[in-house]
C-alpha positions as CSV (number, residue, x, y, z in Angstrom):
1,M,84.4,91.9,62.6
2,S,84.7,91.8,58.7
3,D,83.2,88.9,56.9
4,S,87.0,88.1,56.1
5,A,87.9,87.7,59.5
6,P,88.6,83.9,60.4
7,A,85.8,82.1,62.4
8,P,86.6,81.2,65.9
9,G,87.1,77.7,66.9
10,T,85.6,75.8,69.7
11,G,86.7,74.1,73.0
12,P,90.3,74.1,73.5
13,D,90.9,75.2,69.8
14,R,89.1,78.9,70.6
15,P,91.6,81.6,69.8
16,V,92.9,83.4,72.9
17,A,93.1,87.2,73.0
18,L,95.2,89.5,75.3
19,V,94.2,92.9,76.0
20,T,96.1,95.3,78.1
21,G,94.4,98.3,79.5
22,A,91.2,96.2,79.5
23,G,89.6,97.6,82.8
24,H,88.4,100.6,81.3
25,G,87.4,102.3,78.0
26,I,88.4,101.0,74.6
27,G,90.2,98.0,76.3
28,A,87.1,97.0,78.2
29,A,84.8,97.5,75.0
30,L,87.1,95.5,72.7
31,A,87.7,92.6,75.3
32,A,83.6,92.1,75.2
33,K,83.4,92.3,71.6
34,L,86.3,89.6,71.3
35,A,84.7,87.4,73.7
36,A,81.3,87.7,71.8
37,R,83.2,86.7,68.7
38,G,84.4,83.5,70.5
39,H,87.7,84.3,72.0
40,R,88.9,83.5,75.2
41,V,90.0,86.8,76.7
42,V,92.9,87.9,79.2
43,A,91.9,91.2,80.5
44,V,95.1,92.9,81.8
45,D,95.2,96.3,83.7
46,V,97.2,97.8,86.3
47,D,93.9,98.5,88.2
48,G,93.4,94.9,89.1
49,E,89.7,95.4,90.4
50,A,88.9,96.9,86.9
51,A,90.4,93.9,85.3
52,E,88.5,91.6,87.2
53,R,85.3,93.5,86.1
54,T,86.0,93.3,82.8
55,A,86.9,89.4,82.9
56,R,83.6,88.7,84.7
57,A,81.7,90.8,82.0
58,C,83.3,88.6,79.1
59,G,84.0,85.3,80.9
60,G,87.6,85.7,80.7
61,L,90.7,85.9,82.9
62,A,91.8,88.7,84.8
63,L,95.5,89.7,85.5
64,E,96.8,92.7,87.3
65,A,100.2,94.0,85.5
66,D,102.1,97.2,84.9
67,V,103.0,97.2,81.2
68,A,106.0,99.3,81.9
69,D,107.9,96.4,83.2
70,L,109.3,94.0,80.9
71,K,109.0,90.9,83.3
72,Q,105.4,91.8,84.0
73,N,104.7,91.7,80.3
74,Q,106.5,88.4,79.9
75,A,104.5,87.0,82.9
76,M,101.1,88.0,81.5
77,V,101.7,86.1,78.0
78,E,102.7,82.9,80.5
79,H,99.5,83.5,82.3
80,A,97.6,83.4,79.1
81,V,99.4,80.2,77.9
82,D,99.4,78.6,81.3
83,H,95.5,79.0,81.4
84,F,94.5,78.5,77.9
85,G,97.1,76.6,76.3
86,R,97.7,79.3,73.4
87,L,97.8,82.9,72.5
88,D,96.5,84.5,69.0
89,T,95.9,87.9,69.5
90,V,97.5,90.6,71.5
91,V,95.9,94.1,71.8
92,L,98.5,96.5,73.4
93,N,96.3,99.2,74.4
94,A,97.2,100.4,77.6
95,G,98.3,104.2,77.7
96,V,98.2,107.1,80.0
97,E,97.9,110.7,79.5
98,S,101.1,112.8,80.2
99,G,99.8,115.4,82.5
100,Q,102.5,117.6,81.4
101,P,101.5,120.9,80.0
102,P,103.7,122.4,77.1
103,D,104.1,126.0,78.8
104,L,105.5,124.5,82.1
105,P,109.1,123.1,83.2
106,L,109.3,119.5,82.2
107,D,108.4,117.2,85.2
108,P,110.8,114.4,84.9
109,A,108.7,111.8,86.7
110,R,105.7,112.3,84.5
111,Y,107.8,112.3,81.4
112,R,109.4,109.2,82.5
113,R,106.1,107.3,83.4
114,V,104.1,108.0,80.1
115,L,107.3,107.0,78.2
116,A,107.4,103.8,80.2
117,V,103.7,103.1,79.8
118,N,103.0,104.2,76.2
119,V,106.4,103.3,74.4
120,D,107.9,100.6,76.7
121,G,104.8,99.0,77.2
122,V,104.5,98.4,73.3
123,V,108.2,97.2,72.9
124,F,107.9,95.0,75.9
125,G,104.5,93.5,74.9
126,V,105.8,92.8,71.3
127,D,109.0,91.2,72.7
128,A,107.1,89.1,75.4
129,A,104.4,87.8,72.9
130,T,106.0,87.2,69.6
131,A,107.3,83.7,70.1
132,E,103.9,82.3,71.1
133,L,102.2,84.2,68.6
134,A,104.5,82.7,65.8
135,R,103.1,79.4,66.7
136,H,99.8,80.4,65.9
137,G,100.0,82.9,63.0
138,G,99.0,85.4,65.6
139,R,98.5,89.2,65.2
140,I,99.4,92.1,67.3
141,L,97.2,95.5,67.3
142,V,98.7,98.6,69.3
143,T,96.4,101.4,70.2
144,A,98.0,104.6,69.1
145,S,96.3,107.9,68.5
146,L,96.0,110.6,65.8
147,A,98.2,112.7,67.8
148,G,101.2,110.6,66.6
149,L,100.2,111.8,63.2
150,A,99.4,115.3,63.6
151,P,100.9,118.0,65.9
152,E,99.2,117.8,69.1
153,Q,100.2,121.3,70.2
154,A,98.3,121.1,73.7
155,N,100.1,117.6,74.7
156,P,103.5,117.3,72.8
157,V,104.9,114.8,75.4
158,Y,101.8,112.5,74.7
159,A,102.2,113.0,70.8
160,L,105.9,112.2,71.1
161,T,105.1,108.8,72.8
162,K,102.5,107.9,70.1
163,G,104.8,109.0,67.2
164,A,107.3,106.8,68.4
165,V,105.0,103.9,68.5
166,L,103.9,104.1,65.1
167,A,107.4,104.4,63.8
168,Y,108.2,101.2,66.0
169,V,105.1,99.4,64.4
170,R,105.9,100.2,61.0
171,A,109.7,99.3,61.4
172,I,109.3,96.0,63.3
173,A,106.3,94.7,60.8
174,P,108.6,93.1,58.3
175,T,110.6,91.0,61.0
176,L,107.6,89.9,62.7
177,A,105.9,88.9,59.4
178,R,109.1,86.6,58.7
179,R,107.9,84.8,61.6
180,G,104.3,84.7,60.7
181,V,103.1,87.7,63.0
182,R,101.1,90.6,61.6
183,I,101.3,93.8,63.3
184,N,99.1,96.9,62.7
185,A,98.3,100.2,64.7
186,L,95.0,101.9,65.1
187,C,94.7,105.6,65.6
188,P,91.4,107.0,67.1
189,G,90.4,110.8,67.3
190,F,89.4,112.1,70.5
191,T,87.3,109.2,72.3
192,D,85.1,109.7,75.4
193,T,87.4,107.9,77.7
194,A,88.9,108.9,81.1
195,I,92.2,109.8,79.6
196,L,90.7,113.0,78.1
197,G,90.4,114.4,81.5
198,V,89.4,118.0,81.7
199,T,90.0,118.1,78.0
200,K,86.2,116.7,77.4
201,L,84.7,119.5,78.9
202,L,86.6,121.8,76.2
203,I,85.7,119.4,73.5
204,R,82.0,119.0,74.4
205,K,81.7,122.7,74.5
206,Q,83.2,123.1,71.1
207,R,80.5,120.6,70.0
208,F,83.5,118.6,68.6
209,P,82.3,115.0,68.0
210,L,83.7,112.2,70.3
211,L,84.2,108.7,69.3
212,T,82.8,106.0,71.6
213,P,84.9,103.2,73.0
214,D,82.5,100.8,71.2
215,T,83.2,102.6,67.9
216,V,86.9,102.4,68.4
217,A,86.6,98.6,69.3
218,D,84.7,97.9,66.2
219,A,87.5,99.6,64.2
220,A,90.1,97.3,66.1
221,L,88.3,94.4,64.9
222,T,88.1,95.5,61.5
223,V,92.1,95.9,61.7
224,L,92.6,92.7,63.4
225,A,90.8,91.0,60.5
226,D,92.8,92.6,57.7
227,A,95.4,90.7,56.0
228,G,97.8,93.2,55.8
229,G,100.8,94.4,58.3
230,G,102.7,97.3,59.3
231,Q,99.7,99.6,58.6
232,V,98.4,102.4,60.6
233,W,94.6,102.8,60.6
234,T,92.9,105.9,61.5
235,V,89.1,106.4,62.9
236,V,87.4,109.6,63.3
237,A,83.9,110.4,64.4
238,G,81.6,109.9,61.3
239,R,84.3,107.9,59.0
240,P,84.8,104.3,58.8
241,P,88.2,103.2,59.7
242,A,90.7,103.5,56.9
243,P,94.8,102.8,56.4
244,F,96.6,106.0,56.5
245,A,98.6,106.7,53.4
246,F,102.1,108.1,54.1
247,P,103.6,110.4,51.7
248,P,106.7,108.9,50.1
249,L,110.2,110.0,51.1
250,P,112.0,112.2,48.9
251,A,114.4,110.8,46.4
252,T,118.1,110.7,46.9
253,L,120.1,112.1,44.2
254,L,123.0,109.7,43.3
255,P,126.5,110.8,41.9
256,D,125.6,109.8,38.3
257,G,122.4,111.9,38.4
258,T,119.9,109.1,39.0
259,E,117.4,109.0,41.9
260,A,117.0,106.5,44.4
261,R,114.5,106.0,47.4
262,F,115.5,105.9,50.9
263,R,114.0,102.4,52.0
264,P,116.3,100.7,54.3
265,F,113.4,99.4,56.3
266,L,112.3,96.7,53.5
267,S,114.7,94.2,54.6
268,A,116.8,93.6,57.7
269,P,120.4,92.9,57.2
270,K,121.4,89.2,57.4
271,E,123.3,87.9,60.2
272,S,126.8,87.1,59.0
273,T,128.1,83.5,59.7
274,P,131.5,82.8,61.1
């Protein structure tokens, strides 16, 4: 964690972090690092046994839950608050590979499942956690992917989900900021986890460098410690994590010949009063 990160408290004041997809890979590595830095950790995974292993390793609390279900997202937040009395950090890390080759007919079941986990799991997680996080100036980190920033020709359905998540994080950030909650996204490159499947063999054959879960978890700590919000950070092998600079939108030519920028996302419309 960077020097700017707040120091964890002690006893009942120690911050609480909830990590989804915590049973394996990046989630397990990040749960361990958060615990080592004084956080009480809630390890959430659809694989209950894996969640238990992570929780035992970091002295935390395990919960089996499917992030594709809104009620289970609400339950995991309630579980954290019931046991620890608060919630400060939520890492929406759970994700699945689509298993949908681009050159074969679409499998509707696979398509719905990857959208449910990778997109609904983020939207539902944000919705479930915001009220509690707002009580403590909390923060949300979403694990996305470089596939959301550049064309992923081998897996366009997976890329679709990650692109959607990045758009959501950037769009919802100002609304959350008004409630004192910061949200950012992290886009790792190829990482040595089970989600790569057989692709890992091809990557290694081409001698393309893979990130380790620990490296990505360290990058996640950097983003969590950052004071900004609505940012998309990248992490690739051999480089430090860094915010991604999106290009500006093209200017709109107004009837009088002047130019204006299309920026409706900077402020949400105010609710009208009767």
